[in-house]
N, C-alpha and C positions, 0 to 999 in steps of 0.2 A: 504493500500500499504506499502511496506517496503521501506522506503526512503534511499538514499545513506548515509546520515550522520549517520544512525543507524547500518550500516554494521560493522561487526567486524570479525577478524581473525577466520577462521573455520566455518563461516556460510555457509549454502547451501541456495541458492537463486533461487527463480522462480518468475520472475516479469517482467513487461513492463517498458522498459526505452527508452529515445530519443537517438538514435546514432547520436552523433555530428560529429565524424569523423571516417574514416575507411581507413586503409592502409594494404597493403600486404608487408611483410618483410621476411627476410631470417635469420634462426638460424645460429649460427656458423658452423653447419654441413651442411648448404645449404639446409635446408628444409624450405618450405614456411610455414608462419603462418599469422594470421590476428591479427591486433592491432587496437582497437577501443577506443573511448572515449564515455562512457555513461553518461547521464545527467538526474536529476530531479531537482525540485525547490530548493533542499537543497545542491546540489553540483555536482561534477563529479567524476567519477572513471575510471581508465584505465582498459581495458579488453583485455584478450589474447585468441584467438582462435588457439590452438595449432594444431588441426586436421581439417584444413579448408576443406578438401575433404570428410568429413564425411557425410553420408546422414542425419544426425541430423542437419546439419548447412544449413539453407535455404538461399535463395537469399535475399539480402537486400542492401540498399545503404545509404550513410550519410543523415541525417535529416529524416530518416524513424524511426517510433516507432517500437520497436521489443520486442518480447517475448524472454527473455533470461533465461538459467538455467545454474548455475555453482557454484563454490566454492570460497569463499573469502580467499585470502592469503595476507601476507604482503611482499612488495618487496621495498627495499630502504626506509624504514620507512613509506611507504604509502599503503594503501589497494589496492589490484588488484583482479579483478574477471577472474578467469580462467573458460571460457565459454565452456560448452559441448553441448549445444542445442541453436539454434536460429531460430525464425520464424517471418516474418513481421506481425506486428499487423494490424488489420482492424479498420477503422474509427468506433467509437462507443465502441471500446474495452478499451479506456482510455480517461482521461479528460486532455486537454492541460494545464489546471491550475496547474496540478500536477508537471509540467516539467520545468517551468521557475521561477526563484527567482523573487518575488515581493516586493515591498516596504511594510514594516510593518505599514506604515502610510496610512491614507485614502486618495487616490489619488484625489477624487472629492473635499474634504475639503481643501487639499494643493492648488488645482488649483483656488479655490475660494478665498483663502488667498492671493494668487499672484495677482489676479484681484483687490482685495481690496487695495493693495498698489498703483496700477496703478490709481485707483479712487481718491487717495490722492494727486496726482500730481498737481503742480500749473503751471508748464511750459506747454503751450498748444501743443508745438510741440512734445516734448517727450511723453506727454499723449496721443496724437493722434497716434504717432509711436507705442507705446506699445499696445494700444487699437487695432490697425490695426493687429498687430502680434498675440496677445493673445486672444483677445476677438471677433474679427470679422472674423477671418479665422478659421473656424471650423475644416477644414481638418489638418492644421498645428497644431492646439491645440491638436487634438487627436494623432498626431505623437509625439509631444513634451511630453505629459503626459504619453505615453506609452514606451518612450525610456529609455535606460540605460545612465549613464554618463560615462561609461568606459567599456571595455571588461572584464577586471579582477581586476583593481587596487582599485577602490572605487566606490561605488553606481552602481555596475555593475548589475542592476536587473531592471525589469519593474517598471517605476516610479522614477527610480534613478536620471535622469536628472532633473525632477521637484523638487524632494526632495533636491538635491544638490543646484540647482539654488535658491530655496526658502530659504534654510538655509543661503546661502551667502547674499541674499537680507536682511534677518532679522539681520544678523551680521552688515551689512553696515548701516542699519536703526539705530541700536543702536550706532554705530560710529558717524552718523550724528547728534544724540542727544547730544552726548558727545562733540563733536567738531562742534558747530553751524556754523562756517565759511565754512564748506563743502557745496558743491552744492548737496543737497539731491537728487533732481529728476535726475540729471546727474548719481550720484553714484548708485542709486537703478536701473536706467534703465541698466547701465552697468553690474550690478549684474544679472539681469533678462536674459540678453542675451549674457553673456560673453562665455557661452558653446553652444550657439545655433547651432554653426557649427557641434556639434556631431551628430545632426540629419541626416547629410549627410556623416560624417566621419565614422559612424558605421551603419551597416545594422540593421534592425528591428530583433527582436526575430522571429523565433528560432536561426538565424544565429549569431546576435550580434557580427559581426566580421568587421574588417576594409574593407571599400570599396576601389576601385581604387582611388578615389578622396581623401579618407582618407589617404591612403598610400603616395600619391604623394604631397598633399597640406596641409593636417592637418586641424584640426577644427578652429584653429586661423584665418587662412587665409579665409577659407571657411565662417566662421562666419562674418567676416568683409564685405565680398561680399554680404551675405544675407542681412545684414543691409543696405549696400549701395543701393541694389535694392529696399528695402522698403522705404527708405528716398526719393528715386526719385519719389515715388508716392505722396508725400506730397508737395503741392505747397508753394514756399518760405521758406522751411526749411532752417534755418540759416547755412551759411557754416561753420562758426566757431564752432557751436554747433555739426555739423556733424563730423568734425575732432576730436573734444574732445571725442565723444562717440566712434568713431572708435578706438581712441587711447587707451581707456580703454580696448577694446576687445584685440588689438594687444599687449598690455603690460601686460595682466593679469597673465602671468606665471612669471612675475617678472624679470628674467634674460634672457640673450641671450642664455645661455647654457641649459635652460630648455625650449627653444622653442619659446620664445617670440621674434618677430621681432624688438620690441622696448622695452626699459626699461621705468618704470614709470617716466613721466615727469610732471604729475598733482597730486595734493594731492588725488583726488578722485581715480586716477589709483594705487596710492601707497596703499590706503586703500583697494581697491577691490582686488589687488594682495594678500594682507596679509590675507584677509577674505577667499579668495578662498584656499589659501595654508593651512590655519588653519582647514577649514571644510573637505578638502580632506584628510589631514593627521590624523585627529581624526577619521574619518570613517574608514580609512585604519587600524589603530590601533584597533579600535573596532571590525572590522570584524576579524582581525587576533586573538584577545583574544577570541572571540566567537567560532571560528572554531577549535581551537587547545587547547588540554588539557595541563596543566602545566606538566613540566618534572619531578617534584618531589614536596615535600611539601613546598619548598621555593616559589612556585608560579610563577617562571620564565617560560616563554614560550619558549624563545630561540631567536636566531638572526633573525630579520626580514630585508630582504635585502632593501625593499622599504623604511623603516625608518632608515636603516643603524644603527641599535641599537638592543641589546637584550632588551626584553620587559617583563613586567608582570603586573598583575592586581594591582590596588591600595590596600593597606591594609584596611580592614573594621573596625579595632580597633579604638576606640575613646579615 
């Protein structure tokens, strides 16, 4: 298969891609054309169908797998595919695994590692709560392990939510060892479930897009409600512990301007917010560096709006 990240200006392409979006627009001269977003597991590319009434352009809809033929050009410093032929692909013509980005880490091993942290808990209520969520609910575990952590910003791939949550949990565990006065079980519980609301904020692949609840409520509020529902299933769960865990979820973005309903008021909330921010930003920078070639021999990639900075790779000189 010719993956999208290997396409270069001037290439002629005959391949099957997932059509993520499809719209009909007008040129400046008033002529209709088709605009599509094509996807495989390596990324996306904009496609243009300039002659949508051509007999070579078959019927297809968004989220269809389609045979496409066309030429790669560069527009506004990005690859674009000018499409001359389209035909809807049949099941069996393609393997879905080729079309969605997947964590480079072993999902099963990450999941077992997360459960290992739960087994180490001493607080019976938090251990029961986390066991109920991640170990006893097979349907939820499947959703959680297969979900992304974002639409595009960071960990936007199958297994991304698990990878991010486990990474934050590991960072928090290290912090709990360095600062022994922290409540480790509370901190790690917050790390595991801080983004649990993303399972409802974002739809599953192949869409991986914001749901109505995601747009209207956001994953922080959704996550707090999900944990509240689970806590109600555990008899005599301490009210103060409930409030502290919910606070970790509600404050994990750190500041009101970044979407947190509350600012961190507990040491554990402050640590969680810092660990979440660190892991998200490092992954954002890593993905940016991996996906874009340096502008010149200096190694600088250029300005990244998410990091609000020009970025480059670290020198390998010793």
